KOLGU-4560 file (N, C-alpha, C; in nm, 3 decimals, padded with zeros to 5 digits):
<recs>
<n_xx: 13.839 n_yy: 06.620 n_zz: 10.514 ca_xx: 13.769 ca_yy: 06.734 ca_zz: 10.567 c_xx: 13.629 c_yy: 06.692 c_zz: 10.609 mol: A seq: 1 type: MET>
<n_xx: 13.582 n_yy: 06.754 n_zz: 10.713 ca_xx: 13.448 ca_yy: 06.723 ca_zz: 10.761 c_xx: 13.346 c_yy: 06.816 c_zz: 10.697 mol: A seq: 2 type: SER>
<n_xx: 13.223 n_yy: 06.769 n_zz: 10.691 ca_xx: 13.113 ca_yy: 06.848 ca_zz: 10.635 c_xx: 13.037 c_yy: 06.914 c_zz: 10.749 mol: A seq: 3 type: ASP>
<n_xx: 13.101 n_yy: 07.004 n_zz: 10.819 ca_xx: 13.035 ca_yy: 07.070 ca_zz: 10.931 c_xx: 12.922 c_yy: 07.158 c_zz: 10.879 mol: A seq: 4 type: ARG>
<n_xx: 12.804 n_yy: 07.139 n_zz: 10.934 ca_xx: 12.691 ca_yy: 07.221 ca_zz: 10.896 c_xx: 12.611 c_yy: 07.165 c_zz: 10.780 mol: A seq: 5 type: GLY>
<n_xx: 12.670 n_yy: 07.081 n_zz: 10.696 ca_xx: 12.598 ca_yy: 07.023 ca_zz: 10.583 c_xx: 12.549 c_yy: 06.885 c_zz: 10.623 mol: A seq: 6 type: ASN>
<n_xx: 12.423 n_yy: 06.859 n_zz: 10.600 ca_xx: 12.365 ca_yy: 06.729 ca_zz: 10.635 c_xx: 12.374 c_yy: 06.637 c_zz: 10.514 mol: A seq: 7 type: LYS>
<n_xx: 12.428 n_yy: 06.521 n_zz: 10.533 ca_xx: 12.432 ca_yy: 06.423 ca_zz: 10.427 c_xx: 12.520 c_yy: 06.462 c_zz: 10.309 mol: A seq: 8 type: GLY>
<n_xx: 12.616 n_yy: 06.548 n_zz: 10.329 ca_xx: 12.707 ca_yy: 06.587 ca_zz: 10.223 c_xx: 12.646 c_yy: 06.680 c_zz: 10.120 mol: A seq: 9 type: GLY>
<n_xx: 12.532 n_yy: 06.741 n_zz: 10.150 ca_xx: 12.469 ca_yy: 06.833 ca_zz: 10.055 c_xx: 12.547 c_yy: 06.963 c_zz: 10.050 mol: A seq: 10 type: GLN>
<n_xx: 12.554 n_yy: 07.019 n_zz: 09.932 ca_xx: 12.619 ca_yy: 07.148 ca_zz: 09.915 c_xx: 12.519 c_yy: 07.259 c_zz: 09.943 mol: A seq: 11 type: MET>
<n_xx: 12.568 n_yy: 07.366 n_zz: 09.998 ca_xx: 12.482 ca_yy: 07.481 ca_zz: 10.023 c_xx: 12.449 c_yy: 07.550 c_zz: 09.892 mol: A seq: 12 type: ARG>
<n_xx: 12.327 n_yy: 07.605 n_zz: 09.885 ca_xx: 12.290 ca_yy: 07.684 ca_zz: 09.768 c_xx: 12.350 c_yy: 07.822 c_zz: 09.777 mol: A seq: 13 type: GLY>
<n_xx: 12.322 n_yy: 07.901 n_zz: 09.677 ca_xx: 12.374 ca_yy: 08.037 ca_zz: 09.675 c_xx: 12.308 c_yy: 08.117 c_zz: 09.786 mol: A seq: 14 type: LYS>
<n_xx: 12.387 n_yy: 08.192 n_zz: 09.861 ca_xx: 12.332 ca_yy: 08.268 ca_zz: 09.973 c_xx: 12.251 c_yy: 08.386 c_zz: 09.921 mol: A seq: 15 type: SER>
<n_xx: 12.142 n_yy: 08.415 n_zz: 09.992 ca_xx: 12.053 ca_yy: 08.525 ca_zz: 09.955 c_xx: 12.039 c_yy: 08.618 c_zz: 10.074 mol: A seq: 16 type: ARG>
<n_xx: 12.017 n_yy: 08.744 n_zz: 10.046 ca_xx: 12.001 ca_yy: 08.842 ca_zz: 10.153 c_xx: 11.864 c_yy: 08.826 c_zz: 10.218 mol: A seq: 17 type: SER>
<n_xx: 11.850 n_yy: 08.884 n_zz: 10.336 ca_xx: 11.720 ca_yy: 08.879 ca_zz: 10.404 c_xx: 11.613 c_yy: 08.951 c_zz: 10.324 mol: A seq: 18 type: ARG>
<n_xx: 11.651 n_yy: 09.058 n_zz: 10.254 ca_xx: 11.555 ca_yy: 09.134 ca_zz: 10.174 c_xx: 11.501 c_yy: 09.049 c_zz: 10.061 mol: A seq: 19 type: LEU>
<n_xx: 11.587 n_yy: 08.974 n_zz: 09.993 ca_xx: 11.539 ca_yy: 08.891 ca_zz: 09.883 c_xx: 11.458 c_yy: 08.772 c_zz: 09.934 mol: A seq: 20 type: SER>
<n_xx: 11.494 n_yy: 08.719 n_zz: 10.051 ca_xx: 11.417 ca_yy: 08.609 ca_zz: 10.108 c_xx: 11.280 c_yy: 08.655 c_zz: 10.154 mol: A seq: 21 type: ARG>
<n_xx: 11.270 n_yy: 08.777 n_zz: 10.203 ca_xx: 11.141 ca_yy: 08.828 ca_zz: 10.250 c_xx: 11.049 c_yy: 08.859 c_zz: 10.134 mol: A seq: 22 type: ALA>
<n_xx: 11.104 n_yy: 08.894 n_zz: 10.019 ca_xx: 11.023 ca_yy: 08.921 ca_zz: 09.900 c_xx: 10.936 c_yy: 09.044 c_zz: 09.915 mol: A seq: 23 type: GLY>
<n_xx: 10.988 n_yy: 09.148 n_zz: 09.976 ca_xx: 10.910 ca_yy: 09.269 ca_zz: 09.999 c_xx: 10.970 c_yy: 09.386 c_zz: 09.923 mol: A seq: 24 type: GLN>
<n_xx: 10.887 n_yy: 09.487 n_zz: 09.903 ca_xx: 10.933 ca_yy: 09.608 ca_zz: 09.836 c_xx: 10.993 c_yy: 09.706 c_zz: 09.936 mol: A seq: 25 type: LYS>
<n_xx: 10.945 n_yy: 09.703 n_zz: 10.058 ca_xx: 10.989 ca_yy: 09.797 ca_zz: 10.160 c_xx: 11.122 c_yy: 09.749 c_zz: 10.219 mol: A seq: 26 type: CYS>
<n_xx: 11.220 n_yy: 09.836 n_zz: 10.227 ca_xx: 11.351 ca_yy: 09.801 ca_zz: 10.281 c_xx: 11.343 c_yy: 09.800 c_zz: 10.433 mol: A seq: 27 type: ARG>
<n_xx: 11.344 n_yy: 09.682 n_zz: 10.490 ca_xx: 11.324 ca_yy: 09.672 ca_zz: 10.634 c_xx: 11.449 c_yy: 09.701 c_zz: 10.714 mol: A seq: 28 type: PHE>
<n_xx: 11.565 n_yy: 09.719 n_zz: 10.649 ca_xx: 11.685 ca_yy: 09.753 ca_zz: 10.725 c_xx: 11.670 c_yy: 09.891 c_zz: 10.790 mol: A seq: 29 type: CYS>
<n_xx: 11.599 n_yy: 09.983 n_zz: 10.723 ca_xx: 11.573 ca_yy: 10.114 ca_zz: 10.782 c_xx: 11.477 c_yy: 10.101 c_zz: 10.901 mol: A seq: 30 type: HIS>
<n_xx: 11.377 n_yy: 10.016 n_zz: 10.885 ca_xx: 11.280 ca_yy: 09.994 ca_zz: 10.993 c_xx: 11.350 c_yy: 09.931 c_zz: 11.113 mol: A seq: 31 type: ILE>
<n_xx: 11.442 n_yy: 09.838 n_zz: 11.086 ca_xx: 11.516 ca_yy: 09.774 ca_zz: 11.195 c_xx: 11.598 c_yy: 09.876 c_zz: 11.272 mol: A seq: 32 type: GLU>
<n_xx: 11.664 n_yy: 09.965 n_zz: 11.201 ca_xx: 11.744 ca_yy: 10.069 ca_zz: 11.267 c_xx: 11.655 c_yy: 10.160 c_zz: 11.351 mol: A seq: 33 type: ARG>
<n_xx: 11.539 n_yy: 10.198 n_zz: 11.298 ca_xx: 11.449 ca_yy: 10.286 ca_zz: 11.373 c_xx: 11.392 c_yy: 10.216 c_zz: 11.496 mol: A seq: 34 type: LEU>
<n_xx: 11.363 n_yy: 10.087 n_zz: 11.485 ca_xx: 11.313 ca_yy: 10.012 ca_zz: 11.600 c_xx: 11.419 c_yy: 10.005 c_zz: 11.710 mol: A seq: 35 type: LEU>
<n_xx: 11.543 n_yy: 09.986 n_zz: 11.671 ca_xx: 11.650 ca_yy: 09.976 ca_zz: 11.772 c_xx: 11.681 c_yy: 10.111 c_zz: 11.834 mol: A seq: 36 type: LYS>
<n_xx: 11.683 n_yy: 10.217 n_zz: 11.753 ca_xx: 11.714 ca_yy: 10.350 ca_zz: 11.806 c_xx: 11.599 c_yy: 10.409 c_zz: 11.886 mol: A seq: 37 type: LYS>
<n_xx: 11.478 n_yy: 10.368 n_zz: 11.857 ca_xx: 11.361 ca_yy: 10.426 ca_zz: 11.923 c_xx: 11.338 c_yy: 10.377 c_zz: 12.064 mol: A seq: 38 type: GLY>
<n_xx: 11.412 n_yy: 10.276 n_zz: 12.108 ca_xx: 11.398 ca_yy: 10.221 ca_zz: 12.243 c_xx: 11.254 c_yy: 10.181 c_zz: 12.273 mol: A seq: 39 type: ASN>
<n_xx: 11.189 n_yy: 10.115 n_zz: 12.177 ca_xx: 11.054 ca_yy: 10.066 ca_zz: 12.199 c_xx: 11.054 c_yy: 09.941 c_zz: 12.285 mol: A seq: 40 type: TYR>
<n_xx: 11.162 n_yy: 09.866 n_zz: 12.281 ca_xx: 11.178 ca_yy: 09.747 ca_zz: 12.363 c_xx: 11.327 c_yy: 09.727 c_zz: 12.388 mol: A seq: 41 type: ALA>
<n_xx: 11.358 n_yy: 09.644 n_zz: 12.487 ca_xx: 11.498 ca_yy: 09.619 ca_zz: 12.517 c_xx: 11.568 c_yy: 09.546 c_zz: 12.403 mol: A seq: 42 type: GLU>
<n_xx: 11.496 n_yy: 09.450 n_zz: 12.344 ca_xx: 11.554 ca_yy: 09.374 ca_zz: 12.233 c_xx: 11.455 c_yy: 09.370 c_zz: 12.117 mol: A seq: 43 type: ARG>
<n_xx: 11.508 n_yy: 09.362 n_zz: 11.998 ca_xx: 11.427 ca_yy: 09.352 ca_zz: 11.877 c_xx: 11.471 c_yy: 09.226 c_zz: 11.804 mol: A seq: 44 type: VAL>
<n_xx: 11.377 n_yy: 09.135 n_zz: 11.777 ca_xx: 11.412 ca_yy: 09.013 ca_zz: 11.706 c_xx: 11.441 c_yy: 09.044 c_zz: 11.560 mol: A seq: 45 type: THR>
<n_xx: 11.504 n_yy: 08.949 n_zz: 11.493 ca_xx: 11.537 ca_yy: 08.972 ca_zz: 11.353 c_xx: 11.415 c_yy: 08.966 c_zz: 11.262 mol: A seq: 46 type: LYS>
<n_xx: 11.304 n_yy: 08.908 n_zz: 11.310 ca_xx: 11.183 ca_yy: 08.898 ca_zz: 11.229 c_xx: 11.089 c_yy: 09.017 c_zz: 11.248 mol: A seq: 47 type: ASN>
<n_xx: 11.106 n_yy: 09.094 n_zz: 11.354 ca_xx: 11.015 ca_yy: 09.206 ca_zz: 11.382 c_xx: 11.016 c_yy: 09.312 c_zz: 11.272 mol: A seq: 48 type: ALA>
<n_xx: 11.131 n_yy: 09.358 n_zz: 11.223 ca_xx: 11.127 ca_yy: 09.458 ca_zz: 11.115 c_xx: 11.072 c_yy: 09.402 c_zz: 10.984 mol: A seq: 49 type: PRO>
<n_xx: 11.091 n_yy: 09.272 n_zz: 10.959 ca_xx: 11.037 ca_yy: 09.211 ca_zz: 10.838 c_xx: 10.885 c_yy: 09.211 c_zz: 10.844 mol: A seq: 50 type: ILE>
<n_xx: 10.830 n_yy: 09.174 n_zz: 10.959 ca_xx: 10.685 ca_yy: 09.171 ca_zz: 10.976 c_xx: 10.627 c_yy: 09.312 c_zz: 10.966 mol: A seq: 51 type: TYR>
<n_xx: 10.691 n_yy: 09.408 n_zz: 11.030 ca_xx: 10.643 ca_yy: 09.547 ca_zz: 11.025 c_xx: 10.650 c_yy: 09.601 c_zz: 10.883 mol: A seq: 52 type: LEU>
<n_xx: 10.753 n_yy: 09.566 n_zz: 10.808 ca_xx: 10.763 ca_yy: 09.609 ca_zz: 10.668 c_xx: 10.652 c_yy: 09.548 c_zz: 10.584 mol: A seq: 53 type: ALA>
<n_xx: 10.615 n_yy: 09.424 n_zz: 10.612 ca_xx: 10.505 ca_yy: 09.360 ca_zz: 10.539 c_xx: 10.373 c_yy: 09.430 c_zz: 10.569 mol: A seq: 54 type: ALA>
<n_xx: 10.352 n_yy: 09.468 n_zz: 10.694 ca_xx: 10.230 ca_yy: 09.541 ca_zz: 10.731 c_xx: 10.226 c_yy: 09.676 c_zz: 10.662 mol: A seq: 55 type: VAL>
<n_xx: 10.338 n_yy: 09.747 n_zz: 10.659 ca_xx: 10.343 ca_yy: 09.877 ca_zz: 10.592 c_xx: 10.321 c_yy: 09.863 c_zz: 10.442 mol: A seq: 56 type: LEU>
<n_xx: 10.378 n_yy: 09.759 n_zz: 10.381 ca_xx: 10.356 ca_yy: 09.733 ca_zz: 10.239 c_xx: 10.207 c_yy: 09.715 c_zz: 10.210 mol: A seq: 57 type: ASP>
<n_xx: 10.141 n_yy: 09.636 n_zz: 10.295 ca_xx: 09.998 ca_yy: 09.610 ca_zz: 10.277 c_xx: 09.917 c_yy: 09.739 c_zz: 10.289 mol: A seq: 58 type: TYR>
<n_xx: 09.947 n_yy: 09.819 n_zz: 10.391 ca_xx: 09.871 ca_yy: 09.943 ca_zz: 10.411 c_xx: 09.892 c_yy: 10.042 c_zz: 10.296 mol: A seq: 59 type: LEU>
<n_xx: 10.015 n_yy: 10.052 n_zz: 10.247 ca_xx: 10.042 ca_yy: 10.143 ca_zz: 10.135 c_xx: 09.967 c_yy: 10.097 c_zz: 10.011 mol: A seq: 60 type: VAL>
<n_xx: 09.966 n_yy: 09.967 n_zz: 09.985 ca_xx: 09.893 ca_yy: 09.915 ca_zz: 09.869 c_xx: 09.743 c_yy: 09.939 c_zz: 09.884 mol: A seq: 61 type: ALA>
<n_xx: 09.694 n_yy: 09.924 n_zz: 10.007 ca_xx: 09.551 ca_yy: 09.943 ca_zz: 10.034 c_xx: 09.510 c_yy: 10.089 c_zz: 10.012 mol: A seq: 62 type: LYS>
<n_xx: 09.600 n_yy: 10.183 n_zz: 10.037 ca_xx: 09.570 ca_yy: 10.325 ca_zz: 10.019 c_xx: 09.591 c_yy: 10.368 c_zz: 09.874 mol: A seq: 63 type: VAL>
<n_xx: 09.699 n_yy: 10.323 n_zz: 09.812 ca_xx: 09.733 ca_yy: 10.371 ca_zz: 09.678 c_xx: 09.646 c_yy: 10.313 c_zz: 09.568 mol: A seq: 64 type: LEU>
<n_xx: 09.590 n_yy: 10.194 n_zz: 09.588 ca_xx: 09.507 ca_yy: 10.135 ca_zz: 09.483 c_xx: 09.382 c_yy: 10.218 c_zz: 09.454 mol: A seq: 65 type: GLU>
<n_xx: 09.298 n_yy: 10.250 n_zz: 09.554 ca_xx: 09.182 ca_yy: 10.335 ca_zz: 09.523 c_xx: 09.220 c_yy: 10.477 c_zz: 09.482 mol: A seq: 66 type: PRO>
<n_xx: 09.327 n_yy: 10.530 n_zz: 09.539 ca_xx: 09.370 ca_yy: 10.665 ca_zz: 09.501 c_xx: 09.416 c_yy: 10.668 c_zz: 09.355 mol: A seq: 67 type: ALA>
<n_xx: 09.484 n_yy: 10.564 n_zz: 09.311 ca_xx: 09.525 ca_yy: 10.555 ca_zz: 09.171 c_xx: 09.407 c_yy: 10.541 c_zz: 09.078 mol: A seq: 68 type: GLY>
<n_xx: 09.305 n_yy: 10.464 n_zz: 09.121 ca_xx: 09.184 ca_yy: 10.451 ca_zz: 09.041 c_xx: 09.113 c_yy: 10.585 c_zz: 09.026 mol: A seq: 69 type: ASP>
<n_xx: 09.108 n_yy: 10.662 n_zz: 09.133 ca_xx: 09.043 ca_yy: 10.794 ca_zz: 09.129 c_xx: 09.122 c_yy: 10.888 c_zz: 09.039 mol: A seq: 70 type: ILE>
<n_xx: 09.254 n_yy: 10.884 n_zz: 09.048 ca_xx: 09.337 ca_yy: 10.970 ca_zz: 08.964 c_xx: 09.318 c_yy: 10.935 c_zz: 08.816 mol: A seq: 71 type: ALA>
<n_xx: 09.313 n_yy: 10.805 n_zz: 08.786 ca_xx: 09.293 ca_yy: 10.762 ca_zz: 08.648 c_xx: 09.155 c_yy: 10.801 c_zz: 08.597 mol: A seq: 72 type: ARG>
<n_xx: 09.054 n_yy: 10.793 n_zz: 08.683 ca_xx: 08.918 ca_yy: 10.831 ca_zz: 08.643 c_xx: 08.910 c_yy: 10.980 c_zz: 08.610 mol: A seq: 73 type: ALA>
<n_xx: 08.991 n_yy: 11.061 n_zz: 08.677 ca_xx: 08.993 ca_yy: 11.205 ca_zz: 08.650 c_xx: 09.098 c_yy: 11.244 c_zz: 08.546 mol: A seq: 74 type: ASN>
<n_xx: 09.155 n_yy: 11.143 n_zz: 08.479 ca_xx: 09.254 ca_yy: 11.163 ca_zz: 08.372 c_xx: 09.381 c_yy: 11.233 c_zz: 08.419 mol: A seq: 75 type: LEU>
<n_xx: 09.425 n_yy: 11.203 n_zz: 08.540 ca_xx: 09.551 ca_yy: 11.253 ca_zz: 08.593 c_xx: 09.655 c_yy: 11.143 c_zz: 08.584 mol: A seq: 76 type: TRP>
<n_xx: 09.780 n_yy: 11.181 n_zz: 08.563 ca_xx: 09.890 ca_yy: 11.084 ca_zz: 08.558 c_xx: 09.957 c_yy: 11.066 c_zz: 08.693 mol: A seq: 77 type: ASN>
<n_xx: 09.920 n_yy: 11.144 n_zz: 08.790 ca_xx: 09.981 ca_yy: 11.132 ca_zz: 08.923 c_xx: 09.872 c_yy: 11.142 c_zz: 09.029 mol: A seq: 78 type: ARG>
<n_xx: 09.906 n_yy: 11.093 n_zz: 09.146 ca_xx: 09.812 ca_yy: 11.094 ca_zz: 09.259 c_xx: 09.834 c_yy: 11.221 c_zz: 09.339 mol: A seq: 79 type: ILE>
<n_xx: 09.729 n_yy: 11.297 n_zz: 09.355 ca_xx: 09.734 ca_yy: 11.421 ca_zz: 09.432 c_xx: 09.684 c_yy: 11.395 c_zz: 09.575 mol: A seq: 80 type: LEU>
<n_xx: 09.715 n_yy: 11.483 n_zz: 09.669 ca_xx: 09.661 ca_yy: 11.468 ca_zz: 09.805 c_xx: 09.508 c_yy: 11.460 c_zz: 09.806 mol: A seq: 81 type: PRO>
<n_xx: 09.447 n_yy: 11.530 n_zz: 09.715 ca_xx: 09.301 ca_yy: 11.527 ca_zz: 09.705 c_xx: 09.251 c_yy: 11.387 c_zz: 09.671 mol: A seq: 82 type: ARG>
<n_xx: 09.322 n_yy: 11.315 n_zz: 09.583 ca_xx: 09.284 ca_yy: 11.179 ca_zz: 09.548 c_xx: 09.297 c_yy: 11.086 c_zz: 09.668 mol: A seq: 83 type: HIS>
<n_xx: 09.400 n_yy: 11.108 n_zz: 09.748 ca_xx: 09.416 ca_yy: 11.028 ca_zz: 09.870 c_xx: 09.300 c_yy: 11.054 c_zz: 09.967 mol: A seq: 84 type: LEU>
<n_xx: 09.261 n_yy: 11.179 n_zz: 09.980 ca_xx: 09.151 ca_yy: 11.213 ca_zz: 10.070 c_xx: 09.021 c_yy: 11.148 c_zz: 10.024 mol: A seq: 85 type: GLN>
<n_xx: 08.995 n_yy: 11.151 n_zz: 09.894 ca_xx: 08.874 ca_yy: 11.088 ca_zz: 09.842 c_xx: 08.879 c_yy: 10.937 c_zz: 09.865 mol: A seq: 86 type: ILE>
<n_xx: 08.996 n_yy: 10.877 n_zz: 09.848 ca_xx: 09.011 ca_yy: 10.733 ca_zz: 09.871 c_xx: 08.983 c_yy: 10.699 c_zz: 10.016 mol: A seq: 87 type: ALA>
<n_xx: 09.032 n_yy: 10.781 n_zz: 10.109 ca_xx: 09.006 ca_yy: 10.756 ca_zz: 10.250 c_xx: 08.858 c_yy: 10.771 c_zz: 10.282 mol: A seq: 88 type: PHE>
<n_xx: 08.791 n_yy: 10.866 n_zz: 10.220 ca_xx: 08.650 ca_yy: 10.888 ca_zz: 10.249 c_xx: 08.560 c_yy: 10.782 c_zz: 10.187 mol: A seq: 89 type: ASP>
<n_xx: 08.597 n_yy: 10.728 n_zz: 10.072 ca_xx: 08.510 ca_yy: 10.631 ca_zz: 10.006 c_xx: 08.530 c_yy: 10.490 c_zz: 10.060 mol: A seq: 90 type: THR>
<n_xx: 08.648 n_yy: 10.457 n_zz: 10.106 ca_xx: 08.674 ca_yy: 10.323 ca_zz: 10.161 c_xx: 08.643 c_yy: 10.322 c_zz: 10.310 mol: A seq: 91 type: GLU>
<n_xx: 08.551 n_yy: 10.236 n_zz: 10.351 ca_xx: 08.508 ca_yy: 10.233 ca_zz: 10.491 c_xx: 08.622 c_yy: 10.191 c_zz: 10.585 mol: A seq: 92 type: GLU>
<n_xx: 08.701 n_yy: 10.091 n_zz: 10.544 ca_xx: 08.811 ca_yy: 10.044 ca_zz: 10.630 c_xx: 08.916 c_yy: 10.153 c_zz: 10.649 mol: A seq: 93 type: GLU>
<n_xx: 08.949 n_yy: 10.223 n_zz: 10.542 ca_xx: 09.048 ca_yy: 10.330 ca_zz: 10.551 c_xx: 08.995 c_yy: 10.447 c_zz: 10.633 mol: A seq: 94 type: LEU>
<n_xx: 08.867 n_yy: 10.474 n_zz: 10.620 ca_xx: 08.806 ca_yy: 10.582 ca_zz: 10.697 c_xx: 08.813 c_yy: 10.553 c_zz: 10.847 mol: A seq: 95 type: ASP>
<n_xx: 08.791 n_yy: 10.427 n_zz: 10.884 ca_xx: 08.803 ca_yy: 10.388 ca_zz: 11.025 c_xx: 08.948 c_yy: 10.400 c_zz: 11.074 mol: A seq: 96 type: LYS>
<n_xx: 09.041 n_yy: 10.372 n_zz: 10.984 ca_xx: 09.183 ca_yy: 10.374 ca_zz: 11.021 c_xx: 09.229 c_yy: 10.513 c_zz: 11.059 mol: A seq: 97 type: LEU>
<n_xx: 09.183 n_yy: 10.614 n_zz: 10.987 ca_xx: 09.230 ca_yy: 10.751 ca_zz: 11.011 c_xx: 09.121 c_yy: 10.839 c_zz: 11.071 mol: A seq: 98 type: ILE>
<n_xx: 09.025 n_yy: 10.781 n_zz: 11.138 ca_xx: 08.911 ca_yy: 10.855 ca_zz: 11.190 c_xx: 08.953 c_yy: 10.971 c_zz: 11.281 mol: A seq: 99 type: TYR>
<n_xx: 09.051 n_yy: 10.950 n_zz: 11.366 ca_xx: 09.092 ca_yy: 11.050 ca_zz: 11.465 c_xx: 09.196 c_yy: 11.149 c_zz: 11.413 mol: A seq: 100 type: GLU>
<n_xx: 09.254 n_yy: 11.124 n_zz: 11.297 ca_xx: 09.361 ca_yy: 11.210 ca_zz: 11.246 c_xx: 09.305 c_yy: 11.339 c_zz: 11.186 mol: A seq: 101 type: LEU>
<n_xx: 09.368 n_yy: 11.451 n_zz: 11.214 ca_xx: 09.322 ca_yy: 11.577 ca_zz: 11.152 c_xx: 09.367 c_yy: 11.583 c_zz: 11.007 mol: A seq: 102 type: PRO>
<n_xx: 09.276 n_yy: 11.619 n_zz: 10.920 ca_xx: 09.306 ca_yy: 11.632 ca_zz: 10.777 c_xx: 09.277 c_yy: 11.774 c_zz: 10.733 mol: A seq: 103 type: MET>
<n_xx: 09.364 n_yy: 11.829 n_zz: 10.653 ca_xx: 09.346 ca_yy: 11.968 ca_zz: 10.609 c_xx: 09.266 c_yy: 11.979 c_zz: 10.480 mol: A seq: 104 type: SER>
<n_xx: 09.232 n_yy: 11.866 n_zz: 10.418 ca_xx: 09.162 ca_yy: 11.870 ca_zz: 10.291 c_xx: 09.013 c_yy: 11.836 c_zz: 10.305 mol: A seq: 105 type: LEU>
<n_xx: 08.955 n_yy: 11.852 n_zz: 10.422 ca_xx: 08.817 ca_yy: 11.812 ca_zz: 10.443 c_xx: 08.718 c_yy: 11.888 c_zz: 10.356 mol: A seq: 106 type: ASP>
<n_xx: 08.745 n_yy: 12.014 n_zz: 10.327 ca_xx: 08.650 ca_yy: 12.094 ca_zz: 10.252 c_xx: 08.680 c_yy: 12.097 c_zz: 10.103 mol: A seq: 107 type: ASP>
<n_xx: 08.768 n_yy: 12.010 n_zz: 10.052 ca_xx: 08.809 ca_yy: 12.017 ca_zz: 09.913 c_xx: 08.745 c_yy: 11.906 c_zz: 09.829 mol: A seq: 108 type: VAL>
<n_xx: 08.656 n_yy: 11.827 n_zz: 09.886 ca_xx: 08.600 ca_yy: 11.714 ca_zz: 09.814 c_xx: 08.516 c_yy: 11.760 c_zz: 09.696 mol: A seq: 109 type: LEU>
<n_xx: 08.534 n_yy: 11.699 n_zz: 09.580 ca_xx: 08.455 ca_yy: 11.737 ca_zz: 09.464 c_xx: 08.319 c_yy: 11.667 c_zz: 09.466 mol: A seq: 110 type: PRO>
<n_xx: 08.236 n_yy: 11.701 n_zz: 09.372 ca_xx: 08.104 ca_yy: 11.637 ca_zz: 09.359 c_xx: 08.119 c_yy: 11.512 c_zz: 09.274 mol: A seq: 111 type: ASN>
<n_xx: 08.141 n_yy: 11.401 n_zz: 09.341 ca_xx: 08.156 ca_yy: 11.273 ca_zz: 09.269 c_xx: 08.036 c_yy: 11.187 c_zz: 09.299 mol: A seq: 112 type: ILE>
</recs>
């Protein structure tokens, strides 16, 4: 028998899914489906949803970390929309990110 595909007679390791190889928390198979159905481009590469999932993971972590700190400082066990709003207002980078978006919690900020 020939060793087609194996170089030097090496055995293949155990196969792993793309999700485990990417090492991300966000399931990019949903993102891949949305990219294909949304007709954003004629073709979508196999790496595009993985990259987009990594960007979304980073942004979610960037938002939830200060919001969680604010919730813990106020002795809450969960993050409320108000905590997210305070996190966006206190972090300069996040404030620039959502500068143009309308927010309904503008008048709810506490005296911190």
